[in-house]
DONUNU-633191 format. One record per residue (C-alpha): residue number from 1; x, y, z. Coordinates in pm, 1 decimal, decimal comma. Each point is the difference from the previous one (the first is absolute). Layout:
NUM | X | Y | Z;
...
This chain:
1 | -3,9 | -26,1 | -22,2;
2 | 108,1 | 358,3 | -36,0;
3 | 59,2 | 184,9 | 303,2;
4 | -217,3 | 281,2 | 118,8;
5 | 298,5 | 203,3 | 145,0;
6 | 243,3 | -27,3 | -303,2;
7 | 55,5 | 330,4 | -54,4;
8 | 63,5 | 137,0 | 324,2;
9 | 399,4 | 79,4 | 122,8;
10 | 38,5 | 57,2 | 343,8;
11 | 315,2 | 211,0 | -0,9;
12 | 208,3 | 59,9 | 321,6;
13 | 285,3 | 249,3 | -92,3;
14 | 280,9 | 156,5 | 189,1;
15 | -73,8 | 349,9 | -61,5;
16 | 328,6 | 228,4 | -12,8;
17 | -4,5 | 402,9 | 68,9;
18 | 285,7 | 163,7 | -114,1;
19 | -60,2 | 368,4 | 237,8;
20 | 295,6 | 101,4 | 222,1;
21 | -229,0 | 233,8 | 274,6;
22 | -34,3 | -151,5 | 321,6;
23 | -266,2 | 270,6 | 113,4;
24 | -226,0 | 165,7 | -230,5;
25 | -170,2 | 310,6 | 112,2;
26 | -355,0 | 68,8 | 16,7;
27 | -237,8 | 283,8 | -120,9;
28 | -46,1 | 105,8 | 389,9;
29 | 370,4 | -17,8 | 83,8;
30 | 60,8 | -325,4 | 168,0;
31 | 183,4 | -271,0 | -158,3;
32 | -48,8 | -366,7 | -33,5;
33 | 233,3 | -267,4 | -76,6;
34 | 18,1 | -99,4 | -351,5;
35 | 294,4 | -262,1 | -19,4;
36 | 236,7 | -75,6 | -328,4;
37 | -18,3 | -329,3 | -60,3;
38 | -263,8 | -224,6 | 67,7;
39 | -384,0 | 131,4 | 12,9;
40 | -245,1 | -56,9 | 254,9;
41 | -179,6 | -306,2 | -176,7;
42 | -199,3 | -298,1 | 18,9;
43 | -4,6 | -305,1 | -260,9;
44 | -251,2 | 75,8 | -225,8;
45 | -264,2 | -279,5 | -113,6;
46 | -171,6 | 210,2 | -247,5;
47 | -7,9 | -177,4 | -329,9;
48 | -21,1 | 328,7 | -186,2;
49 | 362,7 | 34,3 | -1,9;
50 | 255,6 | 175,9 | 191,6;
51 | -63,1 | 349,2 | 162,3;
52 | 256,5 | 159,8 | 242,2;
53 | -67,6 | 339,3 | 153,9;
54 | 369,8 | 111,2 | -14,1;
55 | 42,1 | -74,9 | -376,4;
56 | -122,7 | 229,3 | -299,3;
57 | -408,3 | -69,1 | 26,5;
58 | -194,1 | -104,0 | -228,5;
59 | -181,7 | 343,8 | -40,4;
60 | 231,5 | 189,8 | -212,7;
61 | -134,4 | 302,5 | 100,2;
62 | 212,1 | -23,1 | 361,5;
63 | 307,5 | -63,0 | -183,8;
64 | 140,7 | 303,9 | 153,9;
65 | -74,3 | -155,0 | 318,6;
66 | 291,6 | -255,2 | -45,6;
67 | 282,8 | 93,6 | -249,1;
68 | 265,4 | 175,5 | 209,3;
69 | 316,2 | -23,9 | -263,9;
70 | 5,6 | -19,2 | -369,9;
71 | 217,9 | -289,7 | -71,5;
72 | -4,2 | -247,0 | -333,2;
73 | 8,4 | -372,6 | 120,3;
74 | 95,7 | -330,4 | -184,8;
75 | -131,7 | -269,3 | 157,5;
76 | 80,3 | -393,8 | -167,9;
77 | -217,0 | -289,1 | 143,5;
78 | -65,0 | -380,2 | 30,5;
79 | -265,2 | -145,0 | 171,1;
80 | -119,1 | -382,2 | -61,8;
81 | -241,7 | -226,6 | 175,3;
82 | -43,0 | -369,4 | -100,9;
83 | -115,2 | -346,9 | 175,5;
84 | -238,8 | -213,4 | -29,0;
85 | -274,9 | 119,8 | 260,5;
86 | -219,2 | 136,2 | -351,8;
87 | -296,7 | -45,8 | -183,1;
88 | -34,5 | -197,4 | -355,7;
89 | 84,0 | 312,7 | -204,8;
90 | 227,5 | 153,5 | 189,0;
91 | 382,5 | -38,0 | -124,0;
92 | 245,8 | -122,8 | 222,1;
93 | 219,6 | 302,0 | 30,8;
94 | -3,5 | 358,6 | -80,8;
95 | 302,9 | 214,5 | -31,6;
96 | 4,9 | 338,9 | -34,8;
97 | 297,3 | 213,6 | -113,7;
98 | -70,6 | 349,4 | -14,4;
99 | 188,5 | 346,8 | -62,3;
100 | -135,2 | 285,6 | 164,5;
101 | 35,3 | 389,9 | -58,8;
102 | -139,2 | 273,6 | 238,8;
103 | 18,5 | 383,6 | -27,0;
104 | -119,5 | 265,5 | 253,4;
105 | -20,4 | 369,7 | -60,4;
106 | -74,5 | 274,6 | 222,5;
107 | -166,4 | 262,8 | -262,9;
108 | -53,0 | 268,1 | 292,0;
109 | -294,7 | 216,6 | -62,8;
110 | -47,0 | -239,3 | -367,3;
111 | -86,8 | -313,0 | 233,2;
112 | 189,5 | -328,7 | 81,6;
113 | 88,5 | -273,4 | -249,1;
114 | 68,1 | -392,3 | 0,5;
115 | 77,8 | -205,4 | -246,5;
116 | 75,8 | -364,7 | -51,5;
117 | 96,9 | -231,4 | -281,2;
118 | 20,8 | -389,7 | 60,3;
119 | 91,1 | -228,4 | -261,6;
120 | -146,1 | -362,8 | 101,0;
121 | 99,5 | -389,5 | -58,5;
122 | -194,0 | -205,5 | 130,9;
123 | 45,9 | -416,2 | -90,5;
124 | -289,9 | -213,2 | 98,2;
125 | 161,4 | -330,4 | 47,2;
126 | -220,4 | -336,5 | -72,6;
127 | -326,5 | 118,3 | -98,2;
128 | -260,1 | -270,3 | -0,9;
129 | -232,7 | 90,3 | -297,2;
130 | -106,0 | 360,2 | 109,4;
131 | 45,4 | 309,8 | -267,0;
132 | -114,9 | 246,9 | 212,2;
133 | 255,1 | 152,9 | 228,4;
134 | -199,3 | -38,8 | 298,3;
135 | -224,6 | -216,6 | -34,4;
136 | -126,1 | 19,8 | 396,5;
137 | -149,8 | 351,9 | -33,8;
138 | -331,0 | -106,7 | 154,9;
139 | -245,3 | -47,6 | -302,9;
140 | -48,4 | -329,8 | -151,1;
141 | 144,8 | 74,0 | -349,1;
142 | 290,1 | -244,6 | -41,0;
143 | 151,1 | -30,1 | -278,1;
144 | 277,4 | -248,2 | -122,1;
145 | 145,3 | -291,9 | -226,9;
146 | 124,4 | -311,3 | 66,5;
147 | 368,6 | 40,6 | 40,7;
148 | 283,6 | 51,9 | 294,3;
149 | 241,4 | 325,5 | -117,2;
150 | 202,2 | 309,0 | 129,8;
151 | -161,4 | 340,3 | -60,1;
152 | 210,2 | 286,4 | 1,1;
153 | -157,4 | 355,6 | -9,8;
154 | 226,0 | 312,2 | -31,5;
155 | -87,3 | 346,6 | -88,0;
156 | 23,2 | 384,7 | 181,4;
157 | -219,5 | 173,7 | 252,4;
158 | 11,3 | 400,4 | 18,8;
159 | -205,1 | 238,4 | 216,7;
160 | 6,8 | 318,7 | 220,6;
161 | -144,6 | 190,3 | 307,5;
162 | -60,7 | 367,1 | -27,1;
163 | -107,1 | 252,1 | 246,9;
164 | -67,5 | 365,7 | 37,4;
165 | -92,0 | 249,9 | 250,4;
166 | -286,4 | 167,6 | -149,5;
167 | -123,2 | 258,4 | 332,7;
168 | 168,3 | -50,0 | 335,3;
169 | -33,5 | -320,4 | 194,3;
170 | -227,4 | -87,3 | -340,6;
171 | 217,9 | -263,0 | -263,5;
172 | -111,8 | -186,4 | -279,3;
173 | 194,7 | -328,1 | -166,8;
174 | -48,9 | -229,9 | -314,6;
175 | 213,5 | -291,8 | -74,4;
176 | -17,0 | -237,1 | -303,5;
177 | 149,8 | -360,6 | -113,4;
178 | 54,2 | -170,9 | -308,4;
179 | 197,2 | -380,0 | -56,4;
180 | -3,1 | -244,5 | -229,7;
181 | 122,6 | -422,0 | 62,5;
182 | 48,6 | -182,6 | -315,7;
183 | -6,7 | -373,0 | 80,2;
184 | 86,7 | -318,6 | -208,3;
185 | -92,6 | -373,8 | 117,0;
186 | 301,0 | -205,7 | -62,8;
187 | -201,4 | -284,1 | -102,5;
188 | -286,4 | -107,9 | -254,2;
189 | -258,7 | 198,0 | -52,3;
190 | 288,3 | 287,2 | 21,3;
191 | -240,4 | 215,1 | 128,2;
192 | 128,2 | 367,3 | -10,4;
193 | -179,1 | 255,3 | 277,9;
194 | 14,7 | 403,3 | -8,3;
195 | -127,4 | 150,0 | 326,1;
196 | -26,0 | 344,8 | 21,7;
197 | -93,3 | 196,2 | 295,1;
198 | -92,9 | 408,7 | 44,8;
199 | -102,5 | 185,2 | 291,5;
200 | -56,2 | 378,9 | 117,7;
201 | -102,6 | 168,6 | 293,7;
202 | -164,1 | 350,2 | 106,1;
203 | 63,5 | 71,9 | 333,3;
204 | -64,0 | 301,9 | 292,9;
205 | 101,5 | 56,0 | 346,9;
206 | -55,3 | 279,8 | 267,3;
207 | 338,3 | -5,1 | 230,8;
208 | -16,2 | 294,4 | 256,7;
209 | 327,3 | -145,2 | 181,3;
210 | 211,2 | -313,2 | -41,5;
211 | -172,8 | -268,9 | 178,9;
212 | -365,8 | 147,8 | -41,6;
213 | -103,9 | -59,6 | -368,2;
214 | -295,8 | -186,9 | -169,9;
215 | 0,1 | -57,7 | -390,3;
216 | -234,0 | -177,1 | -226,1;
217 | 137,7 | -186,3 | -347,4;
218 | -192,2 | -216,8 | -331,5;
219 | 208,5 | -222,9 | -158,8;
220 | -114,9 | -161,2 | -310,3;
221 | 263,2 | -317,4 | -120,8;
222 | -56,5 | -183,8 | -350,9;
223 | 172,2 | -335,3 | -66,2;
224 | -54,2 | -208,5 | -301,4;
225 | 179,7 | -366,0 | -94,8;
226 | -43,1 | -104,1 | -351,4;
227 | 141,3 | -370,1 | -39,1;
228 | 28,0 | -137,5 | -329,9;
229 | 53,6 | -365,9 | -45,6;
230 | 191,3 | -79,6 | -357,7;
231 | 232,2 | -295,4 | -81,3;
232 | 273,1 | 63,5 | -194,3;
233 | 30,8 | -303,0 | -112,8;
234 | -327,0 | 50,7 | -223,4;
235 | -203,6 | -250,9 | 198,6;
236 | -347,2 | 71,0 | 175,6;
237 | 14,8 | 110,9 | 400,6;
238 | -241,6 | -126,9 | 219,9;
239 | -100,7 | 283,9 | 310,9;
240 | -279,2 | -23,9 | 266,5;
241 | -160,8 | 278,8 | 147,7;
242 | -158,6 | -155,2 | 336,0;
243 | -314,7 | 101,0 | 167,6;
244 | 16,5 | -69,9 | 330,3;
245 | 138,1 | -372,6 | 121,3;
246 | -222,5 | -213,4 | -210,6;
247 | -36,0 | 151,4 | -329,4;
248 | 208,1 | 192,9 | -281,5;
249 | -54,3 | 97,7 | -361,8;
250 | 307,0 | -172,3 | -229,1;
251 | 112,5 | 211,0 | -302,8;
252 | 229,1 | -151,5 | -291,7;
253 | 162,0 | 139,3 | -290,6;
254 | 358,2 | 151,6 | -162,9;
255 | -23,5 | 311,9 | 251,2;
256 | -257,3 | 39,2 | 308,8;
257 | -32,5 | 303,7 | 195,1;
258 | -153,3 | 99,1 | 337,1;
259 | -0,6 | 358,4 | 165,7;
260 | -59,3 | 70,2 | 358,8;
261 | -50,2 | 334,3 | 139,3;
262 | -76,5 | 192,2 | 299,1;
263 | -51,3 | 356,5 | 141,4;
264 | 22,8 | 89,9 | 341,6;
265 | -166,8 | 368,9 | 142,7;
266 | 160,2 | 61,9 | 355,1;
267 | -95,0 | 280,8 | 217,2;
268 | 214,8 | 67,1 | 280,7;
269 | -34,0 | 221,1 | 383,9;
270 | 296,8 | 24,0 | 200,2;
271 | 46,9 | 204,0 | 298,1;
272 | 227,9 | 91,4 | 287,7;
273 | -14,2 | 215,1 | 320,3;
274 | 205,1 | 84,7 | 267,6;
275 | -229,1 | -33,4 | 283,1;
276 | 250,2 | 95,6 | 282,3;
277 | 372,1 | 108,1 | -14,5;
278 | 60,0 | -409,2 | 50,1;
279 | -293,6 | -169,4 | -167,8;
280 | -18,5 | -46,5 | -367,5;
281 | -342,7 | -151,0 | -162,3;
282 | -3,4 | -100,3 | -369,7;
283 | -264,7 | -148,9 | -238,4;
284 | -22,4 | -156,4 | -320,1;
285 | -313,6 | -148,6 | -214,2;
286 | -23,3 | -102,5 | -356,6;
287 | -340,9 | -85,4 | -167,7;
288 | 96,6 | -202,0 | -393,9;
289 | -244,2 | -151,2 | -223,7;
290 | 182,6 | -219,7 | -278,3;
291 | -159,6 | -94,1 | -332,9;
292 | 159,3 | -316,3 | -146,4;
293 | -76,4 | -112,5 | -362,0;
294 | 74,5 | -307,3 | -231,1;
295 | 0,3 | 120,2 | -363,6;
296 | 46,1 | -220,4 | -290,2;
297 | 102,3 | 200,5 | -329,7;
298 | -289,4 | 9,3 | -286,6;
299 | 151,9 | 252,0 | -237,0;
300 | 355,4 | 191,9 | -51,0;
301 | -167,1 | 269,4 | 254,2;
302 | -307,0 | -188,3 | 160,9;
303 | -17,4 | -211,1 | 330,7;
304 | -259,3 | -232,7 | 115,8;
305 | -49,9 | -31,5 | 363,2;
306 | -26,6 | -365,6 | 134,4;
307 | 21,2 | 71,2 | 354,5;
308 | -24,2 | 249,6 | 291,3;
309 | 98,2 | 15,3 | 375,1;
310 | -1,1 | 340,2 | 247,5;
311 | 167,1 | 37,2 | 318,5;
312 | -101,9 | 217,9 | 287,9;
313 | 290,4 | 92,8 | 220,5;
314 | 23,2 | 215,8 | 367,3;
315 | 280,2 | 25,3 | 154,2;
316 | 71,6 | 182,1 | 320,0;
317 | 286,6 | 48,5 | 221,6;
318 | 43,1 | 231,7 | 307,3;
319 | 266,2 | 35,3 | 257,9;
320 | 75,1 | 190,4 | 341,5;
321 | 367,1 | 91,6 | 82,5;
322 | 103,4 | 130,6 | 334,5;
323 | 317,0 | 102,2 | 64,0;
324 | 95,9 | -83,6 | 388,7;
325 | 352,7 | 204,7 | -17,6;
326 | 281,9 | 30,2 | -251,1;
327 | 93,5 | -376,6 | 79,3;
328 | -373,2 | -171,5 | -20,7;
329 | -265,0 | 11,6 | -214,9;
330 | -337,6 | -211,9 | -66,7;
331 | -231,8 | -69,0 | -272,8;
332 | -320,8 | -171,1 | -9,2;
333 | -125,2 | -82,7 | -357,2;
334 | -311,6 | -157,2 | -135,1;
335 | -79,6 | -135,4 | -340,1;
336 | -334,7 | -81,2 | -174,1;
337 | -27,5 | -123,5 | -403,2;
338 | -320,3 | -154,7 | -179,4;
339 | -55,1 | -96,4 | -347,9;
340 | -291,4 | -110,1 | -172,1;
341 | 28,2 | -191,7 | -368,4;
342 | -225,2 | -97,1 | -243,6;
343 | 76,6 | -169,3 | -353,8;
344 | -270,7 | -86,8 | -319,1;
345 | -24,5 | -145,3 | -350,5;
346 | -61,4 | 317,0 | -151,7;
347 | -176,6 | -146,1 | -304,9;
348 | -275,7 | -147,6 | 243,6;
349 | 39,4 | 211,2 | 303,7;
350 | 68,8 | -309,0 | 160,8;
351 | 142,8 | 28,1 | 367,1;
352 | 303,5 | -228,0 | 55,0;
353 | 93,0 | 93,5 | 352,7;
354 | -34,8 | 241,0 | 270,2;
355 | 265,1 | 33,6 | 311,1;
356 | 104,9 | 204,7 | 310,1;
357 | 276,8 | 52,2 | 157,6;
358 | 119,2 | 177,8 | 303,5;
359 | 256,4 | 74,6 | 221,0;
360 | 8,3 | 180,9 | 393,3;
361 | 312,6 | 26,2 | 184,2;
362 | 197,3 | 242,8 | 267,0;
363 | 377,3 | 15,7 | 117,9;
364 | 176,0 | 143,1 | 252,6;
365 | 368,9 | 126,9 | -18,5;
366 | 267,1 | 180,3 | 208,8;
367 | 353,5 | 164,0 | -83,9;
368 | 263,0 | 52,4 | 286,2;
369 | 305,1 | 193,1 | -92,2;
370 | 271,8 | -117,5 | 272,1;
371 | 228,0 | 248,8 | -148,6;
372 | 26,4 | 275,3 | -293,2;
373 | 122,4 | -251,9 | -222,3;
374 | -174,9 | -320,7 | 81,3;
375 | -405,2 | -60,6 | 4,1;
376 | -183,9 | -323,3 | 40,2;
377 | -376,0 | -54,8 | -111,6;
378 | -236,7 | -283,4 | 74,9;
379 | -352,3 | -51,6 | -98,7;
380 | -225,5 | -248,7 | -24,0;
381 | -364,1 | -63,0 | -148,2;
382 | -323,9 | -196,1 | -83,6;
383 | -176,5 | -37,2 | -284,3;
384 | -371,9 | -138,3 | -92,0;
385 | -72,4 | -146,0 | -361,8;
386 | -355,0 | -174,1 | -90,3;
387 | -145,1 | -9,9 | -389,6;
388 | -277,5 | -155,2 | -160,9;
389 | -53,6 | -159,0 | -351,0;
390 | -296,7 | -96,6 | -226,8;
391 | 170,1 | -136,5 | -349,1;
392 | -356,2 | -87,1 | -187,0;
393 | 140,8 | -101,5 | -275,0;
394 | 186,9 | -321,6 | 158,9;
395 | -291,6 | 17,4 | 283,8;
396 | 260,8 | 24,8 | 273,6;
397 | 21,5 | 232,9 | 340,7;
398 | 246,7 | 85,4 | 186,3;
399 | 43,8 | 165,7 | 354,3;
400 | 300,6 | 42,0 | 248,1;
401 | 107,1 | 212,3 | 292,3;
402 | 395,3 | -11,7 | 84,6;
403 | 209,3 | 147,5 | 294,6;
404 | 357,3 | 197,7 | -30,0;
405 | 251,5 | 104,9 | 268,4;
406 | 321,6 | 140,7 | -131,3;
407 | 306,3 | 177,3 | 229,8;
408 | 259,3 | 180,2 | -179,6;
409 | 335,5 | 177,8 | 130,7;
410 | 255,7 | 230,5 | -83,0;
411 | 341,3 | 203,0 | 77,2;
412 | 123,7 | 293,6 | -131,5;
413 | 379,1 | 60,9 | 33,8;
414 | 210,1 | 349,7 | -113,3;
415 | 364,2 | -167,1 | -35,8;
416 | 41,8 | 393,3 | -55,4;
417 | -122,5 | 283,9 | -96,7;
418 | 5,0 | -118,7 | -348,2;
419 | -14,4 | -351,9 | 33,5;
420 | -334,9 | -180,8 | 121,2;
421 | -126,6 | -340,8 | 33,6;
422 | -369,3 | -144,6 | 7,2;
423 | -88,6 | -365,4 | 77,0;
424 | -304,3 | -118,2 | 41,4;
425 | -170,9 | -358,0 | 38,9;
426 | -393,0 | -148,3 | 75,8;
427 | -216,1 | -263,1 | -35,2;
428 | -376,7 | -82,8 | -92,3;
429 | -265,9 | -249,7 | 55,3;
430 | -326,2 | -107,8 | -132,8;
431 | -264,2 | -288,1 | 52,4;
432 | -27,0 | 1,9 | -342,2;
433 | 173,2 | 229,5 | -281,5;
434 | -245,3 | 238,8 | -228,7;
435 | 205,7 | -34,0 | -286,2;
436 | 94,4 | -341,3 | -105,9;
437 | -260,7 | -181,5 | 281,0;
438 | 304,3 | -153,9 | 171,6;
439 | -71,3 | -152,2 | 376,3;
440 | 217,1 | 123,1 | 321,1;
441 | 188,3 | 236,0 | -211,6;
442 | 298,9 | 167,2 | 142,0;
443 | 233,2 | 268,6 | -166,1;
444 | 312,5 | 131,8 | 123,9;
445 | 286,3 | 278,2 | -198,3;
446 | 314,4 | 137,7 | 136,3;
447 | 144,1 | 336,6 | -146,7;
448 | 287,7 | 219,0 | -1,1;
449 | 44,2 | 384,0 | -126,2;
450 | 318,3 | 184,5 | -3,0;
451 | 46,1 | 356,2 | -143,7;
452 | 289,3 | 218,1 | -30,5;
453 | 16,3 | 381,6 | -63,9;
454 | 333,7 | 129,0 | -188,6;
455 | 122,8 | 341,4 | 7,2;
456 | -384,8 | 138,5 | 46,7;
457 | -140,5 | -42,6 | -321,2;
458 | 65,8 | -333,4 | -41,5;
459 | -115,6 | -322,3 | 117,2;
460 | -40,0 | -380,5 | -13,7;
461 | -226,9 | -279,6 | 50,7;
462 | -1,2 | -345,7 | 72,1;
463 | -310,5 | -173,7 | 78,2;
464 | -30,2 | -399,7 | 39,6;
465 | -359,9 | -234,4 | 91,0;
466 | -36,9 | -347,3 | 24,2;
467 | -312,7 | -218,8 | 166,9;
468 | -174,9 | -303,2 | -58,2;
469 | -346,7 | -84,0 | 49,7;
470 | -149,5 | -344,7 | 31,2;
471 | -359,3 | -187,9 | 23,0;
472 | -176,0 | -319,1 | 35,6;
473 | -158,1 | -54,7 | -365,8;
474 | -159,6 | -287,4 | -163,2;
475 | 123,7 | -202,1 | 317,0;
476 | 353,8 | 99,3 | -71,2;
477 | 233,5 | 243,6 | 163,8;
478 | 105,3 | 275,9 | -262,5;
479 | 204,3 | 340,6 | 7,6;
480 | 52,5 | 281,9 | -228,7;
481 | 419,2 | 162,9 | 54,0;
482 | -13,2 | 403,1 | -93,6;
483 | 305,2 | 162,3 | -20,4;
484 | 69,9 | 411,8 | -106,3;
485 | 347,6 | 187,7 | -18,0;
486 | -27,5 | 350,9 | -95,2;
487 | 307,4 | 205,4 | -61,0;
488 | -29,6 | 380,4 | -52,2;
489 | 180,9 | 339,4 | -24,6;
490 | -157,9 | 353,6 | 48,1;
491 | 156,7 | 321,6 | -108,8;
492 | -141,0 | 327,0 | 183,0;
493 | 1,3 | 326,2 | -141,0;
């Protein structure tokens, strides 16, 4: 059975903040601790993705809150996930080789600018039949052939964010991004995939002081995946478009094409309030509507919709940070997520599948600075997952509830004024893991990060992470290995 929760990714990042002030001035003239290094965080259970209050915001109108120094950065990155804890159409391994570039400019009274460019190489190893890059996106429309092969993708992605102070304390912002990936399956049916993505964002924010602001933004994502199976030996190719687990549409010919398109609209509200000189309140909410189409070409510019799915998602996160003194800070954080999906066959308006996925979480964290050069962090959280699924086409229903716990620690150490180290480690347990459906799930990882600033205008980065996850699946204990390494150079101007 295709897992209801397949498209969900639970991300447990360690966030790095590169500020270098030990205190920040408040509007009333008081001071609250604002440590360089590890921020006051809890492990996000929000499957929507990463968000770091101390990093660049989703709302580009707030870009001026977070840009401190002009710079140009180059970041080569390698990341891999491999193992046997996977579903039928998952690759055995995914290996990413990226080269990332970033430029930040303070344009004075003309605003703030951030530009990025990334060149990606994504190698999907031993893909069993699937022709879609992400077959487990939460919809019932698999697309496959009959062979096991590698599926490499490569291409560029570019984007920018811009903010401008329109009136005193009133900021507007915009952003845009475009990416293209070209993939080719190494064996029959020699399917070629072109993935194009485009997004744009409009935003506004009111910021009377540094820690007090409220912002709203609208973002649209448009992604299109075109797949053409054509075998060079002039033999017919055969593909299958699944509608649920039990039924599929078989196509055969010298060339077979299929297109998948998704359009998402996001509305975000974010805010921060310095309630007292030592208490900071933060909140963020996102409402998302996503439409997903399965399209088949009928003529040169005409396409026929074979299937459709719609997702409606609510995300919320809120935190309270309290700074006891210049050594100790506390944080409490809560998360909420709810996604509902329904899918249909368009020709007959036949409902195929409905599901609802919900998560709740709460975490507590503490940081303690033993000296100006050393700080410790410890945090723990709990999470509750629940889901209900009705697959009408397969005559199957399913419901589940799961509980999770996590713990995480980190140490920041300044060997000198210019050399900084950060190490972290953490673990997480689930009764049942929601992405692949394994029982008695356990995940752990450890990371190390070092920065060295040379002659005030050049900084070197090294970041590495390693982790493992395992769970009981189909009567066996199976696992995945996660690894990542990043090298970087940042030139300040």
